[in-house]
A tleap script that builds the chain and sets N, CA, C and O, in Angstrom:
source leaprc.protein.ff14SB
mol = sequence {
  NMET ASN LYS ASP ASN LEU ILE ILE GLU LEU
  LYS GLU TYR LEU LYS GLN LYS ASN ILE LYS
  TYR TYR ILE ASP SER PHE ASN PHE LYS GLY
  LEU ARG GLU ASN ILE PRO GLN PRO ASP GLY
  SER THR SER ARG LEU TYR VAL ILE SER TYR
  MET VAL SER THR SER LYS ASN LYS TYR ASP
  SER ASP VAL ILE PHE TYR ALA TYR PHE ASP
  GLU LYS THR LYS LYS LEU SER TYR ILE ILE
  GLY PRO GLN SER TYR GLU LYS ILE GLY CGLU
}
set mol.1.N position { 201.471 62.756 -131.998 }
set mol.1.CA position { 201.729 61.554 -131.214 }
set mol.1.C position { 200.395 60.967 -130.770 }
set mol.1.O position { 199.563 61.662 -130.186 }
set mol.2.N position { 200.203 59.710 -131.047 }
set mol.2.CA position { 198.988 59.018 -130.646 }
set mol.2.C position { 199.345 57.995 -129.566 }
set mol.2.O position { 200.001 56.989 -129.841 }
set mol.3.N position { 198.906 58.265 -128.343 }
set mol.3.CA position { 199.273 57.380 -127.232 }
set mol.3.C position { 198.712 55.975 -127.410 }
set mol.3.O position { 199.320 55.011 -126.944 }
set mol.4.N position { 197.565 55.837 -128.074 }
set mol.4.CA position { 196.992 54.511 -128.303 }
set mol.4.C position { 197.897 53.666 -129.190 }
set mol.4.O position { 198.014 52.459 -128.979 }
set mol.5.N position { 198.537 54.284 -130.180 }
set mol.5.CA position { 199.467 53.550 -131.043 }
set mol.5.C position { 200.671 53.053 -130.265 }
set mol.5.O position { 201.158 51.950 -130.511 }
set mol.6.N position { 201.156 53.862 -129.326 }
set mol.6.CA position { 202.288 53.437 -128.494 }
set mol.6.C position { 201.895 52.245 -127.631 }
set mol.6.O position { 202.672 51.302 -127.478 }
set mol.7.N position { 200.699 52.286 -127.069 }
set mol.7.CA position { 200.224 51.184 -126.228 }
set mol.7.C position { 200.059 49.918 -127.064 }
set mol.7.O position { 200.404 48.829 -126.606 }
set mol.8.N position { 199.541 50.046 -128.274 }
set mol.8.CA position { 199.398 48.889 -129.162 }
set mol.8.C position { 200.763 48.292 -129.479 }
set mol.8.O position { 200.926 47.073 -129.446 }
set mol.9.N position { 201.740 49.132 -129.784 }
set mol.9.CA position { 203.091 48.638 -130.073 }
set mol.9.C position { 203.674 47.912 -128.864 }
set mol.9.O position { 204.303 46.864 -129.014 }
set mol.10.N position { 203.470 48.460 -127.672 }
set mol.10.CA position { 203.976 47.828 -126.457 }
set mol.10.C position { 203.308 46.472 -126.230 }
set mol.10.O position { 203.985 45.495 -125.912 }
set mol.11.N position { 201.992 46.406 -126.391 }
set mol.11.CA position { 201.283 45.142 -126.213 }
set mol.11.C position { 201.775 44.092 -127.209 }
set mol.11.O position { 201.942 42.926 -126.849 }
set mol.12.N position { 202.005 44.493 -128.445 }
set mol.12.CA position { 202.508 43.558 -129.452 }
set mol.12.C position { 203.895 43.041 -129.069 }
set mol.12.O position { 204.186 41.857 -129.240 }
set mol.13.N position { 204.744 43.922 -128.554 }
set mol.13.CA position { 206.077 43.512 -128.120 }
set mol.13.C position { 205.981 42.503 -126.973 }
set mol.13.O position { 206.673 41.486 -126.979 }
set mol.14.N position { 205.125 42.786 -125.992 }
set mol.14.CA position { 204.981 41.896 -124.842 }
set mol.14.C position { 204.426 40.539 -125.263 }
set mol.14.O position { 204.870 39.506 -124.763 }
set mol.15.N position { 203.460 40.535 -126.178 }
set mol.15.CA position { 202.910 39.267 -126.673 }
set mol.15.C position { 203.980 38.468 -127.410 }
set mol.15.O position { 204.065 37.249 -127.261 }
set mol.16.N position { 204.787 39.153 -128.197 }
set mol.16.CA position { 205.864 38.501 -128.946 }
set mol.16.C position { 206.869 37.844 -127.998 }
set mol.16.O position { 207.404 36.777 -128.299 }
set mol.17.N position { 207.122 38.477 -126.865 }
set mol.17.CA position { 208.059 37.957 -125.863 }
set mol.17.C position { 207.388 36.999 -124.876 }
set mol.17.O position { 208.030 36.488 -123.958 }
set mol.18.N position { 206.079 36.761 -125.081 }
set mol.18.CA position { 205.289 35.886 -124.213 }
set mol.18.C position { 205.267 36.370 -122.758 }
set mol.18.O position { 205.363 35.573 -121.825 }
set mol.19.N position { 205.140 37.666 -122.588 }
set mol.19.CA position { 205.057 38.274 -121.258 }
set mol.19.C position { 203.590 38.538 -120.944 }
set mol.19.O position { 202.908 39.258 -121.672 }
set mol.20.N position { 203.117 37.951 -119.858 }
set mol.20.CA position { 201.724 38.119 -119.441 }
set mol.20.C position { 201.592 39.426 -118.662 }
set mol.20.O position { 202.441 39.749 -117.830 }
set mol.21.N position { 200.534 40.165 -118.933 }
set mol.21.CA position { 200.310 41.453 -118.284 }
set mol.21.C position { 198.822 41.627 -118.006 }
set mol.21.O position { 197.989 40.917 -118.571 }
set mol.22.N position { 198.497 42.569 -117.139 }
set mol.22.CA position { 197.100 42.894 -116.882 }
set mol.22.C position { 196.600 43.786 -118.011 }
set mol.22.O position { 197.128 44.877 -118.228 }
set mol.23.N position { 195.606 43.330 -118.713 }
set mol.23.CA position { 195.130 43.981 -119.936 }
set mol.23.C position { 194.752 45.448 -119.710 }
set mol.23.O position { 195.070 46.298 -120.541 }
set mol.24.N position { 194.093 45.749 -118.622 }
set mol.24.CA position { 193.623 47.113 -118.372 }
set mol.24.C position { 194.582 47.959 -117.547 }
set mol.24.O position { 194.186 48.994 -117.013 }
set mol.25.N position { 195.838 47.535 -117.436 }
set mol.25.CA position { 196.759 48.247 -116.548 }
set mol.25.C position { 197.608 49.304 -117.252 }
set mol.25.O position { 198.383 49.990 -116.586 }
set mol.26.N position { 197.495 49.462 -118.566 }
set mol.26.CA position { 198.345 50.399 -119.295 }
set mol.26.C position { 197.928 51.835 -119.007 }
set mol.26.O position { 196.753 52.196 -119.083 }
set mol.27.N position { 198.943 52.648 -118.670 }
set mol.27.CA position { 198.684 54.037 -118.287 }
set mol.27.C position { 199.740 54.929 -118.942 }
set mol.27.O position { 200.926 54.830 -118.628 }
set mol.28.N position { 199.307 55.788 -119.843 }
set mol.28.CA position { 200.214 56.711 -120.516 }
set mol.28.C position { 200.619 57.804 -119.529 }
set mol.28.O position { 199.762 58.506 -118.992 }
set mol.29.N position { 201.913 57.947 -119.293 }
set mol.29.CA position { 202.418 58.907 -118.311 }
set mol.29.C position { 202.857 60.228 -118.928 }
set mol.29.O position { 203.081 61.200 -118.205 }
set mol.30.N position { 202.987 60.282 -120.264 }
set mol.30.CA position { 203.354 61.522 -120.930 }
set mol.30.C position { 204.802 61.568 -121.355 }
set mol.30.O position { 205.519 60.569 -121.288 }
set mol.31.N position { 205.227 62.746 -121.795 }
set mol.31.CA position { 206.595 62.971 -122.264 }
set mol.31.C position { 207.477 63.382 -121.098 }
set mol.31.O position { 207.135 64.285 -120.335 }
set mol.32.N position { 208.613 62.713 -120.965 }
set mol.32.CA position { 209.592 63.054 -119.922 }
set mol.32.C position { 210.828 63.598 -120.612 }
set mol.32.O position { 211.297 63.039 -121.604 }
set mol.33.N position { 211.348 64.684 -120.085 }
set mol.33.CA position { 212.534 65.321 -120.662 }
set mol.33.C position { 213.755 65.040 -119.810 }
set mol.33.O position { 213.645 64.766 -118.614 }
set mol.34.N position { 214.917 65.111 -120.435 }
set mol.34.CA position { 216.207 64.972 -119.747 }
set mol.34.C position { 216.351 63.667 -118.977 }
set mol.34.O position { 216.860 63.657 -117.856 }
set mol.35.N position { 215.906 62.570 -119.572 }
set mol.35.CA position { 216.066 61.263 -118.937 }
set mol.35.C position { 217.494 60.788 -119.189 }
set mol.35.O position { 217.898 60.635 -120.342 }
set mol.36.N position { 218.261 60.554 -118.127 }
set mol.36.CA position { 219.655 60.115 -118.301 }
set mol.36.C position { 219.734 58.774 -119.026 }
set mol.36.O position { 218.926 57.877 -118.782 }
set mol.37.N position { 220.708 58.649 -119.912 }
set mol.37.CA position { 220.947 57.433 -120.673 }
set mol.37.C position { 222.256 56.793 -120.204 }
set mol.37.O position { 223.112 57.472 -119.636 }
set mol.38.N position { 222.413 55.476 -120.442 }
set mol.38.CA position { 223.636 54.797 -119.992 }
set mol.38.C position { 224.924 55.421 -120.526 }
set mol.38.O position { 225.964 55.327 -119.875 }
set mol.39.N position { 224.874 56.062 -121.712 }
set mol.39.CA position { 226.088 56.654 -122.283 }
set mol.39.C position { 226.380 58.060 -121.757 }
set mol.39.O position { 227.338 58.701 -122.190 }
set mol.40.N position { 225.551 58.538 -120.818 }
set mol.40.CA position { 225.762 59.860 -120.219 }
set mol.40.C position { 224.940 60.972 -120.848 }
set mol.40.O position { 224.867 62.069 -120.295 }
set mol.41.N position { 224.325 60.714 -121.983 }
set mol.41.CA position { 223.480 61.721 -122.631 }
set mol.41.C position { 222.100 61.746 -121.971 }
set mol.41.O position { 221.837 60.980 -121.044 }
set mol.42.N position { 221.235 62.616 -122.446 }
set mol.42.CA position { 219.852 62.651 -121.980 }
set mol.42.C position { 218.932 62.552 -123.187 }
set mol.42.O position { 219.327 62.876 -124.307 }
set mol.43.N position { 217.700 62.100 -122.953 }
set mol.43.CA position { 216.723 61.931 -124.029 }
set mol.43.C position { 215.350 62.400 -123.596 }
set mol.43.O position { 215.048 62.528 -122.409 }
set mol.44.N position { 214.526 62.653 -124.611 }
set mol.44.CA position { 213.107 62.952 -124.392 }
set mol.44.C position { 212.340 61.696 -124.781 }
set mol.44.O position { 212.412 61.247 -125.925 }
set mol.45.N position { 211.603 61.127 -123.821 }
set mol.45.CA position { 210.937 59.849 -124.034 }
set mol.45.C position { 209.501 59.881 -123.523 }
set mol.45.O position { 209.201 60.517 -122.513 }
set mol.46.N position { 208.615 59.179 -124.244 }
set mol.46.CA position { 207.255 58.954 -123.765 }
set mol.46.C position { 207.288 57.743 -122.844 }
set mol.46.O position { 208.031 56.791 -123.083 }
set mol.47.N position { 206.476 57.784 -121.784 }
set mol.47.CA position { 206.479 56.720 -120.788 }
set mol.47.C position { 205.081 56.113 -120.656 }
set mol.47.O position { 204.077 56.822 -120.585 }
set mol.48.N position { 205.049 54.787 -120.627 }
set mol.48.CA position { 203.814 54.051 -120.379 }
set mol.48.C position { 204.094 53.054 -119.267 }
set mol.48.O position { 205.074 52.311 -119.327 }
set mol.49.N position { 203.237 53.033 -118.254 }
set mol.49.CA position { 203.378 52.038 -117.190 }
set mol.49.C position { 202.358 50.919 -117.426 }
set mol.49.O position { 201.319 51.118 -118.055 }
set mol.50.N position { 202.694 49.732 -116.896 }
set mol.50.CA position { 201.765 48.607 -116.954 }
set mol.50.C position { 202.110 47.644 -115.828 }
set mol.50.O position { 203.212 47.687 -115.279 }
set mol.51.N position { 201.158 46.771 -115.485 }
set mol.51.CA position { 201.327 45.877 -114.351 }
set mol.51.C position { 201.433 44.418 -114.809 }
set mol.51.O position { 200.759 43.981 -115.742 }
set mol.52.N position { 202.309 43.687 -114.113 }
set mol.52.CA position { 202.559 42.273 -114.398 }
set mol.52.C position { 202.514 41.503 -113.085 }
set mol.52.O position { 202.956 41.999 -112.048 }
set mol.53.N position { 201.981 40.295 -113.138 }
set mol.53.CA position { 202.045 39.406 -111.983 }
set mol.53.C position { 203.326 38.598 -112.097 }
set mol.53.O position { 203.579 37.977 -113.130 }
set mol.54.N position { 204.141 38.599 -111.039 }
set mol.54.CA position { 205.438 37.935 -111.096 }
set mol.54.C position { 205.430 36.530 -110.489 }
set mol.54.O position { 206.422 35.807 -110.580 }
set mol.55.N position { 204.317 36.148 -109.874 }
set mol.55.CA position { 204.224 34.792 -109.325 }
set mol.55.C position { 202.749 34.421 -109.195 }
set mol.55.O position { 201.859 35.227 -109.468 }
set mol.56.N position { 202.519 33.196 -108.776 }
set mol.56.CA position { 201.145 32.732 -108.597 }
set mol.56.C position { 200.642 32.966 -107.178 }
set mol.56.O position { 199.535 32.554 -106.831 }
set mol.57.N position { 201.453 33.628 -106.360 }
set mol.57.CA position { 201.014 33.948 -105.003 }
set mol.57.C position { 199.828 34.891 -105.067 }
set mol.57.O position { 199.746 35.743 -105.952 }
set mol.58.N position { 198.929 34.738 -104.142 }
set mol.58.CA position { 197.725 35.565 -104.133 }
set mol.58.C position { 198.039 37.017 -103.773 }
set mol.58.O position { 197.391 37.934 -104.277 }
set mol.59.N position { 199.019 37.229 -102.912 }
set mol.59.CA position { 199.334 38.573 -102.442 }
set mol.59.C position { 200.767 38.964 -102.809 }
set mol.59.O position { 201.648 38.111 -102.915 }
set mol.60.N position { 200.980 40.243 -102.997 }
set mol.60.CA position { 202.311 40.821 -103.213 }
set mol.60.C position { 203.054 40.250 -104.421 }
set mol.60.O position { 204.271 40.077 -104.372 }
set mol.61.N position { 202.342 39.961 -105.489 }
set mol.61.CA position { 203.025 39.433 -106.664 }
set mol.61.C position { 202.883 40.350 -107.881 }
set mol.61.O position { 203.353 40.006 -108.965 }
set mol.62.N position { 202.251 41.497 -107.720 }
set mol.62.CA position { 202.064 42.426 -108.832 }
set mol.62.C position { 203.129 43.514 -108.800 }
set mol.62.O position { 203.403 44.103 -107.754 }
set mol.63.N position { 203.728 43.772 -109.965 }
set mol.63.CA position { 204.748 44.811 -110.059 }
set mol.63.C position { 204.449 45.712 -111.261 }
set mol.63.O position { 203.780 45.304 -112.210 }
set mol.64.N position { 204.950 46.920 -111.199 }
set mol.64.CA position { 204.760 47.885 -112.273 }
set mol.64.C position { 206.045 48.005 -113.078 }
set mol.64.O position { 207.140 48.105 -112.524 }
set mol.65.N position { 205.890 47.993 -114.386 }
set mol.65.CA position { 206.994 48.194 -115.317 }
set mol.65.C position { 206.752 49.499 -116.068 }
set mol.65.O position { 205.617 49.959 -116.192 }
set mol.66.N position { 207.836 50.086 -116.566 }
set mol.66.CA position { 207.753 51.331 -117.330 }
set mol.66.C position { 208.406 51.119 -118.684 }
set mol.66.O position { 209.560 50.701 -118.770 }
set mol.67.N position { 207.651 51.413 -119.749 }
set mol.67.CA position { 208.162 51.311 -121.111 }
set mol.67.C position { 208.439 52.717 -121.622 }
set mol.67.O position { 207.615 53.616 -121.452 }
set mol.68.N position { 209.599 52.911 -122.250 }
set mol.68.CA position { 210.023 54.214 -122.745 }
set mol.68.C position { 210.113 54.192 -124.263 }
set mol.68.O position { 210.740 53.307 -124.845 }
set mol.69.N position { 209.482 55.173 -124.901 }
set mol.69.CA position { 209.482 55.306 -126.356 }
set mol.69.C position { 210.212 56.580 -126.751 }
set mol.69.O position { 209.999 57.634 -126.152 }
set mol.70.N position { 211.071 56.484 -127.754 }
set mol.70.CA position { 211.793 57.640 -128.260 }
set mol.70.C position { 210.805 58.681 -128.800 }
set mol.70.O position { 209.878 58.341 -129.535 }
set mol.71.N position { 211.007 59.928 -128.437 }
set mol.71.CA position { 210.085 60.999 -128.852 }
set mol.71.C position { 210.059 61.162 -130.369 }
set mol.71.O position { 208.992 61.364 -130.948 }
set mol.72.N position { 211.202 61.077 -131.010 }
set mol.72.CA position { 211.282 61.334 -132.451 }
set mol.72.C position { 210.792 60.146 -133.282 }
set mol.72.O position { 209.990 60.319 -134.199 }
set mol.73.N position { 211.271 58.951 -132.965 }
set mol.73.CA position { 210.948 57.779 -133.784 }
set mol.73.C position { 209.676 57.063 -133.344 }
set mol.73.O position { 209.104 56.283 -134.106 }
set mol.74.N position { 209.235 57.325 -132.125 }
set mol.74.CA position { 208.072 56.653 -131.519 }
set mol.74.C position { 208.294 55.147 -131.366 }
set mol.74.O position { 207.330 54.389 -131.265 }
set mol.75.N position { 209.540 54.715 -131.348 }
set mol.75.CA position { 209.883 53.305 -131.194 }
set mol.75.C position { 210.198 52.988 -129.734 }
set mol.75.O position { 210.743 53.820 -129.009 }
set mol.76.N position { 209.852 51.785 -129.319 }
set mol.76.CA position { 210.139 51.313 -127.973 }
set mol.76.C position { 211.650 51.268 -127.769 }
set mol.76.O position { 212.359 50.612 -128.532 }
set mol.77.N position { 212.145 51.961 -126.745 }
set mol.77.CA position { 213.584 52.046 -126.488 }
set mol.77.C position { 214.047 51.094 -125.394 }
set mol.77.O position { 215.037 50.382 -125.561 }
set mol.78.N position { 213.319 51.083 -124.261 }
set mol.78.CA position { 213.669 50.175 -123.182 }
set mol.78.C position { 212.523 50.035 -122.206 }
set mol.78.O position { 211.580 50.826 -122.199 }
set mol.79.N position { 212.630 48.995 -121.371 }
set mol.79.CA position { 211.636 48.709 -120.337 }
set mol.79.C position { 212.370 48.565 -119.017 }
set mol.79.O position { 213.377 47.865 -118.920 }
set mol.80.N position { 211.849 49.239 -118.006 }
set mol.80.CA position { 212.441 49.177 -116.673 }
set mol.80.C position { 211.419 48.573 -115.707 }
set mol.80.O position { 210.258 48.981 -115.671 }
set mol.81.N position { 211.879 47.592 -114.925 }
set mol.81.CA position { 211.066 46.971 -113.892 }
set mol.81.C position { 211.715 47.182 -112.546 }
set mol.81.O position { 212.744 47.852 -112.451 }
set mol.82.N position { 211.132 46.622 -111.503 }
set mol.82.CA position { 211.689 46.801 -110.160 }
set mol.82.C position { 213.131 46.325 -110.035 }
set mol.82.O position { 213.914 46.902 -109.280 }
set mol.83.N position { 213.482 45.279 -110.769 }
set mol.83.CA position { 214.846 44.748 -110.687 }
set mol.83.C position { 215.393 44.434 -112.070 }
set mol.83.O position { 216.204 43.522 -112.229 }
set mol.84.N position { 214.948 45.193 -113.076 }
set mol.84.CA position { 215.388 44.879 -114.431 }
set mol.84.C position { 215.493 46.130 -115.302 }
set mol.84.O position { 214.846 47.149 -115.060 }
set mol.85.N position { 216.329 46.005 -116.314 }
set mol.85.CA position { 216.490 47.031 -117.346 }
set mol.85.C position { 216.693 46.293 -118.661 }
set mol.85.O position { 217.655 45.539 -118.806 }
set mol.86.N position { 215.798 46.503 -119.619 }
set mol.86.CA position { 215.909 45.830 -120.897 }
set mol.86.C position { 215.985 46.859 -122.007 }
set mol.86.O position { 215.019 47.577 -122.265 }
set mol.87.N position { 217.127 46.930 -122.659 }
set mol.87.CA position { 217.309 47.789 -123.818 }
set mol.87.C position { 216.748 47.052 -125.023 }
set mol.87.O position { 217.155 45.924 -125.303 }
set mol.88.N position { 215.827 47.671 -125.734 }
set mol.88.CA position { 215.183 47.037 -126.878 }
set mol.88.C position { 216.070 47.214 -128.105 }
set mol.88.O position { 216.594 48.298 -128.359 }
set mol.89.N position { 216.226 46.137 -128.855 }
set mol.89.CA position { 217.022 46.200 -130.069 }
set mol.89.C position { 218.469 45.815 -129.880 }
set mol.89.O position { 219.255 45.924 -130.821 }
set mol.90.N position { 218.844 45.375 -128.712 }
set mol.90.CA position { 220.235 44.947 -128.485 }
set mol.90.C position { 220.302 43.453 -128.369 }
set mol.90.O position { 221.384 42.897 -128.176 }
savepdb mol mol.pdb
quit
């Protein structure tokens, strides 16, 4: 597993969706086990956090999002934000 490849894939996805992010904010968090899934199962996923500005306000406009990659396929599975959940590929 190459964490740099996961970060590159995430950046490409965000650029494709026209989502602005802080370039140096990507942080590989490692492999997480037994993450509950909406269907009741659990998965092993790699996690990367990154920061986004949600408004043009000078203060209190930065939020952290978490991107989850499937351990086996290394594909982006979903992104979770403070008030959002986006399943990739649906």
